TORFIDREN-838951 format. One record per residue (C-alpha): residue in one letter; residue number from 0; x, z, y. Coordinates in steps of 0.05 Angstrom, whole numbers, always signed. Example, Ala and Ser with C-alpha at 12.3 -4.5 7.8 and 13.67 -1.06 7.14 Angstrom:
2
+----+-----+--------+--------+--------+
! aa !   i !      X !      Z !      Y !
+----+-----+--------+--------+--------+
!  a !   0 !   +246 !   +156 !    -90 !
!  s !   1 !   +273 !   +143 !    -21 !
+----+-----+--------+--------+--------+
! end
This chain:
318
+----+-----+--------+--------+--------+
! aa !   i !      X !      Z !      Y !
+----+-----+--------+--------+--------+
!  m !   0 !   -121 !   -825 !   +385 !
!  q !   1 !    -46 !   -818 !   +375 !
!  f !   2 !    -49 !   -747 !   +404 !
!  l !   3 !   -103 !   -728 !   +353 !
!  v !   4 !    -61 !   -756 !   +297 !
!  l !   5 !     +1 !   -718 !   +320 !
!  a !   6 !    -40 !   -654 !   +327 !
!  a !   7 !    -69 !   -663 !   +257 !
!  v !   8 !     +1 !   -674 !   +228 !
!  f !   9 !    +27 !   -612 !   +263 !
!  i !  10 !    -30 !   -568 !   +238 !
!  s !  11 !    -23 !   -595 !   +168 !
!  v !  12 !    +52 !   -582 !   +166 !
!  l !  13 !    +41 !   -512 !   +194 !
!  a !  14 !    -12 !   -498 !   +141 !
!  v !  15 !    +35 !   -521 !    +86 !
!  l !  16 !    +91 !   -477 !   +111 !
!  v !  17 !    +46 !   -416 !   +116 !
!  g !  18 !    +19 !   -430 !    +46 !
!  l !  19 !    +89 !   -437 !    +17 !
!  y !  20 !   +111 !   -373 !    +51 !
!  a !  21 !    +52 !   -335 !    +23 !
!  f !  22 !    +63 !   -363 !    -47 !
!  v !  23 !   +138 !   -348 !    -48 !
!  n !  24 !   +129 !   -278 !    -21 !
!  r !  25 !    +63 !   -261 !    -55 !
!  r !  26 !    +93 !   -202 !    -93 !
!  s !  27 !   +126 !   -169 !    -33 !
!  l !  28 !    +64 !   -182 !    +10 !
!  t !  29 !    +20 !   -149 !    -43 !
!  v !  30 !    +65 !    -88 !    -45 !
!  a !  31 !    +67 !    -84 !    +30 !
!  a !  32 !     -8 !    -88 !    +35 !
!  a !  33 !    -16 !    -33 !    -17 !
!  t !  34 !    +34 !    +12 !    +19 !
!  r !  35 !     -2 !     +0 !    +85 !
!  a !  36 !    -69 !    +18 !    +55 !
!  r !  37 !    -41 !    +81 !    +23 !
!  l !  38 !     -9 !   +104 !    +89 !
!  a !  39 !    -73 !    +90 !   +127 !
!  a !  40 !   -113 !   +130 !    +76 !
!  e !  41 !    -68 !   +191 !    +83 !
!  g !  42 !    -92 !   +205 !   +154 !
!  g !  43 !    -58 !   +249 !   +206 !
!  g !  44 !     +5 !   +210 !   +219 !
!  g !  45 !     -6 !   +150 !   +174 !
!  v !  46 !     +0 !   +102 !   +233 !
!  s !  47 !    +65 !   +132 !   +257 !
!  a !  48 !    +94 !   +134 !   +187 !
!  l !  49 !    +80 !    +60 !   +180 !
!  t !  50 !   +114 !    +49 !   +247 !
!  l !  51 !   +175 !    +86 !   +222 !
!  l !  52 !   +178 !    +43 !   +160 !
!  k !  53 !   +172 !    -21 !   +201 !
!  a !  54 !   +229 !     +0 !   +247 !
!  e !  55 !   +279 !    -17 !   +192 !
!  d !  56 !   +248 !    -84 !   +175 !
!  a !  57 !   +294 !   -140 !   +153 !
!  a !  58 !   +309 !   -197 !   +200 !
!  s !  59 !   +267 !   -242 !   +156 !
!  d !  60 !   +224 !   -237 !    +94 !
!  l !  61 !   +262 !   -297 !    +64 !
!  p !  62 !   +326 !   -272 !    +29 !
!  f !  63 !   +369 !   -330 !    +51 !
!  l !  64 !   +347 !   -327 !   +124 !
!  n !  65 !   +354 !   -251 !   +123 !
!  r !  66 !   +427 !   -257 !   +101 !
!  v !  67 !   +440 !   -308 !   +157 !
!  l !  68 !   +406 !   -268 !   +213 !
!  s !  69 !   +422 !   -195 !   +194 !
!  g !  70 !   +476 !   -158 !   +232 !
!  r !  71 !   +478 !   -205 !   +292 !
!  e !  72 !   +471 !   -178 !   +362 !
!  w !  73 !   +422 !   -231 !   +385 !
!  t !  74 !   +379 !   -218 !   +324 !
!  d !  75 !   +377 !   -144 !   +342 !
!  e !  76 !   +359 !   -163 !   +414 !
!  i !  77 !   +301 !   -207 !   +390 !
!  n !  78 !   +277 !   -151 !   +345 !
!  r !  79 !   +280 !   -102 !   +403 !
!  q !  80 !   +239 !   -149 !   +448 !
!  l !  81 !   +188 !   -160 !   +392 !
!  r !  82 !   +180 !    -84 !   +384 !
!  r !  83 !   +171 !    -76 !   +459 !
!  a !  84 !   +116 !   -128 !   +457 !
!  g !  85 !    +82 !    -92 !   +400 !
!  a !  86 !    +88 !   -154 !   +356 !
!  s !  87 !    +93 !   -147 !   +280 !
!  l !  88 !   +135 !   -210 !   +273 !
!  t !  89 !   +206 !   -210 !   +246 !
!  p !  90 !   +262 !   -245 !   +284 !
!  g !  91 !   +262 !   -299 !   +231 !
!  a !  92 !   +188 !   -312 !   +240 !
!  f !  93 !   +197 !   -314 !   +315 !
!  l !  94 !   +254 !   -364 !   +310 !
!  l !  95 !   +210 !   -406 !   +264 !
!  m !  96 !   +155 !   -405 !   +316 !
!  t !  97 !   +206 !   -428 !   +368 !
!  t !  98 !   +229 !   -485 !   +324 !
!  i !  99 !   +158 !   -508 !   +309 !
!  g ! 100 !   +141 !   -505 !   +383 !
!  a ! 101 !   +202 !   -547 !   +401 !
!  v ! 102 !   +187 !   -599 !   +348 !
!  a ! 103 !   +114 !   -603 !   +369 !
!  g ! 104 !   +135 !   -611 !   +442 !
!  m ! 105 !   +183 !   -667 !   +424 !
!  m ! 106 !   +128 !   -702 !   +385 !
!  l ! 107 !    +80 !   -698 !   +444 !
!  g ! 108 !   +134 !   -721 !   +493 !
!  n ! 109 !   +155 !   -779 !   +449 !
!  r ! 110 !   +111 !   -828 !   +487 !
!  l ! 111 !   +151 !   -815 !   +551 !
!  g ! 112 !   +217 !   -835 !   +518 !
!  p ! 113 !   +280 !   -793 !   +507 !
!  a ! 114 !   +272 !   -755 !   +572 !
!  g ! 115 !   +201 !   -737 !   +553 !
!  m ! 116 !   +224 !   -712 !   +485 !
!  v ! 117 !   +276 !   -668 !   +518 !
!  v ! 118 !   +226 !   -638 !   +567 !
!  g ! 119 !   +173 !   -631 !   +514 !
!  g ! 120 !   +221 !   -598 !   +465 !
!  t ! 121 !   +245 !   -550 !   +519 !
!  l ! 122 !   +175 !   -530 !   +540 !
!  g ! 123 !   +152 !   -523 !   +467 !
!  g ! 124 !   +212 !   -480 !   +449 !
!  a ! 125 !   +203 !   -437 !   +511 !
!  f ! 126 !   +129 !   -424 !   +497 !
!  p ! 127 !   +141 !   -367 !   +446 !
!  y ! 128 !   +188 !   -332 !   +495 !
!  l ! 129 !   +136 !   -338 !   +551 !
!  w ! 130 !    +84 !   -309 !   +503 !
!  l ! 131 !   +131 !   -252 !   +486 !
!  r ! 132 !   +143 !   -236 !   +560 !
!  l ! 133 !    +68 !   -236 !   +574 !
!  r ! 134 !    +55 !   -189 !   +516 !
!  q ! 135 !   +110 !   -142 !   +539 !
!  k ! 136 !    +83 !   -141 !   +610 !
!  r ! 137 !    +12 !   -129 !   +586 !
!  r ! 138 !    +35 !    -73 !   +539 !
!  i ! 139 !    +77 !    -39 !   +593 !
!  t ! 140 !    +16 !    -41 !   +639 !
!  q ! 141 !    -25 !     -6 !   +585 !
!  f ! 142 !    +29 !    +47 !   +577 !
!  e ! 143 !    +32 !    +60 !   +652 !
!  e ! 144 !    -44 !    +66 !   +656 !
!  q ! 145 !    -47 !   +116 !   +598 !
!  l ! 146 !    +14 !   +158 !   +616 !
!  p ! 147 !    -13 !   +201 !   +674 !
!  d ! 148 !    -73 !   +224 !   +632 !
!  a ! 149 !    -27 !   +235 !   +573 !
!  i ! 150 !    +17 !   +280 !   +616 !
!  d ! 151 !    -43 !   +321 !   +636 !
!  m ! 152 !    -63 !   +329 !   +563 !
!  l ! 153 !     +9 !   +349 !   +546 !
!  v ! 154 !    +10 !   +402 !   +601 !
!  s ! 155 !    -58 !   +429 !   +579 !
!  a ! 156 !    -36 !   +432 !   +506 !
!  m ! 157 !    +28 !   +470 !   +524 !
!  k ! 158 !    -11 !   +518 !   +568 !
!  s ! 159 !    -57 !   +530 !   +508 !
!  g ! 160 !     +2 !   +554 !   +466 !
!  y ! 161 !    +27 !   +490 !   +435 !
!  s ! 162 !   +102 !   +477 !   +432 !
!  f ! 163 !   +127 !   +411 !   +458 !
!  h ! 164 !   +139 !   +387 !   +387 !
!  s ! 165 !    +67 !   +404 !   +366 !
!  a ! 166 !    +39 !   +376 !   +430 !
!  t ! 167 !    +68 !   +307 !   +415 !
!  s ! 168 !    +31 !   +309 !   +348 !
!  f ! 169 !    -33 !   +327 !   +385 !
!  l ! 170 !    -24 !   +269 !   +433 !
!  g ! 171 !     -9 !   +221 !   +376 !
!  q ! 172 !    -76 !   +239 !   +344 !
!  e ! 173 !   -118 !   +239 !   +408 !
!  l ! 174 !    -91 !   +181 !   +448 !
!  t ! 175 !   -109 !   +109 !   +434 !
!  p ! 176 !    -56 !    +54 !   +423 !
!  p ! 177 !     -6 !    +36 !   +448 !
!  l ! 178 !    +15 !   +105 !   +474 !
!  g ! 179 !    -15 !   +147 !   +419 !
!  p ! 180 !    +26 !   +118 !   +361 !
!  e ! 181 !    +90 !   +124 !   +403 !
!  f ! 182 !    +79 !   +199 !   +413 !
!  a ! 183 !    +63 !   +205 !   +339 !
!  r ! 184 !   +129 !   +171 !   +324 !
!  v ! 185 !   +167 !   +220 !   +369 !
!  y ! 186 !   +135 !   +277 !   +330 !
!  d ! 187 !   +152 !   +245 !   +262 !
!  e ! 188 !   +224 !   +231 !   +282 !
!  q ! 189 !   +234 !   +304 !   +301 !
!  r ! 190 !   +199 !   +326 !   +237 !
!  l ! 191 !   +248 !   +283 !   +197 !
!  g ! 192 !   +308 !   +317 !   +229 !
!  i ! 193 !   +324 !   +276 !   +292 !
!  d ! 194 !   +337 !   +319 !   +352 !
!  a ! 195 !   +287 !   +318 !   +410 !
!  r ! 196 !   +336 !   +284 !   +459 !
!  t ! 197 !   +349 !   +225 !   +411 !
!  a ! 198 !   +275 !   +218 !   +395 !
!  l ! 199 !   +257 !   +215 !   +469 !
!  l ! 200 !   +312 !   +165 !   +484 !
!  n ! 201 !   +287 !   +122 !   +426 !
!  f ! 202 !   +217 !   +127 !   +456 !
!  q ! 203 !   +244 !   +103 !   +523 !
!  e ! 204 !   +282 !    +45 !   +490 !
!  r ! 205 !   +222 !    +21 !   +450 !
!  v ! 206 !   +176 !    +18 !   +510 !
!  g ! 207 !   +221 !     -7 !   +566 !
!  s ! 208 !   +177 !    +20 !   +622 !
!  v ! 209 !   +202 !    +51 !   +686 !
!  d ! 210 !   +147 !   +104 !   +684 !
!  i ! 211 !   +166 !   +123 !   +612 !
!  k ! 212 !   +239 !   +128 !   +634 !
!  m ! 213 !   +218 !   +175 !   +691 !
!  f ! 214 !   +178 !   +217 !   +642 !
!  v ! 215 !   +235 !   +221 !   +591 !
!  t ! 216 !   +287 !   +236 !   +646 !
!  a ! 217 !   +244 !   +293 !   +672 !
!  l ! 218 !   +239 !   +323 !   +603 !
!  l ! 219 !   +313 !   +317 !   +588 !
!  i ! 220 !   +333 !   +347 !   +655 !
!  q ! 221 !   +285 !   +405 !   +644 !
!  r ! 222 !   +315 !   +417 !   +574 !
!  e ! 223 !   +385 !   +419 !   +604 !
!  t ! 224 !   +371 !   +461 !   +666 !
!  g ! 225 !   +309 !   +501 !   +647 !
!  g ! 226 !   +250 !   +515 !   +692 !
!  n ! 227 !   +175 !   +509 !   +689 !
!  l ! 228 !   +161 !   +447 !   +646 !
!  s ! 229 !    +87 !   +445 !   +663 !
!  e ! 230 !   +102 !   +442 !   +738 !
!  v ! 231 !   +154 !   +388 !   +728 !
!  l ! 232 !   +105 !   +346 !   +687 !
!  n ! 233 !    +49 !   +356 !   +737 !
!  r ! 234 !    +92 !   +330 !   +794 !
!  t ! 235 !   +115 !   +272 !   +751 !
!  g ! 236 !    +43 !   +253 !   +735 !
!  e ! 237 !    +23 !   +257 !   +809 !
!  m ! 238 !    +82 !   +212 !   +828 !
!  m ! 239 !    +62 !   +161 !   +775 !
!  r ! 240 !    -10 !   +159 !   +801 !
!  e ! 241 !    +17 !   +146 !   +871 !
!  r ! 242 !    +62 !    +91 !   +845 !
!  m ! 243 !     +2 !    +58 !   +810 !
!  a ! 244 !    -38 !    +60 !   +875 !
!  v ! 245 !    +20 !    +28 !   +913 !
!  k ! 246 !    +28 !    -25 !   +859 !
!  g ! 247 !    -46 !    -41 !   +862 !
!  h ! 248 !    -40 !    -49 !   +938 !
!  l ! 249 !    +20 !    -95 !   +929 !
!  r ! 250 !    -17 !   -138 !   +878 !
!  t ! 251 !    -73 !   -146 !   +930 !
!  l ! 252 !    -24 !   -167 !   +984 !
!  t ! 253 !    +12 !   -217 !   +938 !
!  a ! 254 !    -52 !   -245 !   +906 !
!  e ! 255 !    -53 !   -304 !   +955 !
!  a ! 256 !    +17 !   -327 !   +936 !
!  t ! 257 !     +3 !   -317 !   +861 !
!  y ! 258 !    -61 !   -358 !   +860 !
!  s ! 259 !    -31 !   -410 !   +906 !
!  a ! 260 !    +25 !   -420 !   +856 !
!  r ! 261 !    -24 !   -428 !   +799 !
!  i ! 262 !    -69 !   -476 !   +836 !
!  l ! 263 !    -11 !   -519 !   +861 !
!  a ! 264 !    +18 !   -522 !   +791 !
!  l ! 265 !    -48 !   -544 !   +759 !
!  l ! 266 !    -68 !   -592 !   +815 !
!  p ! 267 !    -20 !   -649 !   +796 !
!  l ! 268 !    -41 !   -645 !   +723 !
!  i ! 269 !   -115 !   -646 !   +741 !
!  i ! 270 !   -105 !   -706 !   +788 !
!  f ! 271 !    -65 !   -745 !   +736 !
!  v ! 272 !   -117 !   -733 !   +681 !
!  a ! 273 !   -173 !   -753 !   +730 !
!  m ! 274 !   -135 !   -816 !   +749 !
!  m ! 275 !   -127 !   -833 !   +675 !
!  y ! 276 !   -203 !   -837 !   +669 !
!  i ! 277 !   -219 !   -866 !   +738 !
!  v ! 278 !   -165 !   -920 !   +743 !
!  p ! 279 !   -133 !   -925 !   +674 !
!  d ! 280 !    -95 !   -989 !   +691 !
!  f ! 281 !    -60 !   -956 !   +749 !
!  s ! 282 !    -42 !   -893 !   +709 !
!  r ! 283 !    -19 !   -933 !   +648 !
!  s ! 284 !    +37 !   -963 !   +689 !
!  f ! 285 !    +68 !   -894 !   +693 !
!  v ! 286 !    +64 !   -883 !   +618 !
!  d ! 287 !    +87 !   -952 !   +596 !
!  s ! 288 !   +144 !   -966 !   +646 !
!  r ! 289 !   +211 !   -933 !   +642 !
!  i ! 290 !   +213 !   -915 !   +716 !
!  g ! 291 !   +143 !   -886 !   +711 !
!  q ! 292 !   +164 !   -843 !   +652 !
!  l ! 293 !   +224 !   -817 !   +690 !
!  m ! 294 !   +180 !   -802 !   +750 !
!  l ! 295 !   +131 !   -763 !   +706 !
!  v ! 296 !   +188 !   -723 !   +675 !
!  g ! 297 !   +217 !   -708 !   +744 !
!  a ! 298 !   +149 !   -688 !   +771 !
!  t ! 299 !   +138 !   -641 !   +712 !
!  a ! 300 !   +206 !   -608 !   +723 !
!  s ! 301 !   +192 !   -601 !   +798 !
!  v ! 302 !   +124 !   -569 !   +786 !
!  i ! 303 !   +154 !   -519 !   +736 !
!  i ! 304 !   +212 !   -501 !   +783 !
!  g ! 305 !   +165 !   -493 !   +842 !
!  y ! 306 !   +118 !   -449 !   +803 !
!  m ! 307 !   +174 !   -404 !   +781 !
!  i ! 308 !   +201 !   -398 !   +852 !
!  m ! 309 !   +132 !   -380 !   +881 !
!  m ! 310 !   +119 !   -330 !   +826 !
!  k ! 311 !   +187 !   -298 !   +838 !
!  i ! 312 !   +170 !   -292 !   +912 !
!  a ! 313 !   +104 !   -258 !   +895 !
!  d ! 314 !   +137 !   -211 !   +845 !
!  v ! 315 !   +155 !   -149 !   +886 !
!  d ! 316 !   +202 !   -103 !   +849 !
!  f ! 317 !   +177 !    -32 !   +857 !
+----+-----+--------+--------+--------+
! end
C-alpha cells in the first residue's frame, strides 16, 4: 500500500512539473510546433533542415537553467551523447530526469533505512544514463545494418553520373532513418558552405560508430590521394558485411554468458518476492531489522556488480 501511495505521489508531482513547463513555455512551444510543421511541409530536405536547426538548441528551454548550463564542457558532452542516441531532449531536461529518478529511488528505498535511500537514489539517478546507453547502442546497430546497402546505393548513384554531393542528397531522400537524415544533413551542410571534409567529420562525430568512421576515413583518404572512389567504397562495403557476419557469430558464442548474467541477476529478486508471499513473517524480518536491511543492500550491490562483470566478460570488443 505504501508503495502505491509513493508511486501515486511521484506520478502526480511529475504531472504537475510537466504541466507547469508546458504553461510557462506555451508560446515558444507553439512557435516551435509551427516551425516544425512548416519545415515538414516543404518536402525534400525538411527533415534535415529541422535537424540543422536543432543542432544549435539551447541547454534548456528554461532561461534561468539555460544560463546556468550553457558553455560548460559537461553540458556539451551530455548534448553530444543525446544527439548520438537520437534523443530530442535538451541537457537540462535530461538532468531533470536524472534528478527525478534519484528522488524516486530514494523514496522507494526509504523503507530500508539510510543505506537503502543511498542505493535507491544511486540506481534511480543511473537509470537515465543506462537508458541513454541502450538507445545509443540500438541506434549504432541500426546505422551499421543500413550502411553497406547505403554504400551500394552511393556507388550506383555515382556511376549513374551523380556527383558525391548530389549522391548524398539522393541517399537522404531514399534511405529510412536513422541513416537517411544524417546523409541529408551532410548534403545540407555542404550546401550551406561547409566543406566536405568538415561535413563528413561532423557526420562521424554525431554517430560515433566504428563502421561510420571507416566509411568517412576511406572517403577522406580518397579525396587526398585520388583513385577510383567506387572501387574503394565497394571494398569498404564488403569489409563491413564481413565484420557484421563475424559480430553475429561472436554474439552467438557469447549468448550463454549474457543470458546467464541476466538470469542470475533476476533470480535473487524473484526468490525474495516469492518468499514475501510464501512466508511473509520470515521475509519481514529482513525488512524490519537493521541487520536485514544492511544485508539486502549488500546483496543488491553484489548482484549489480556481478551482473556488470559478467556482461563485461561477454562483451567482445571487435
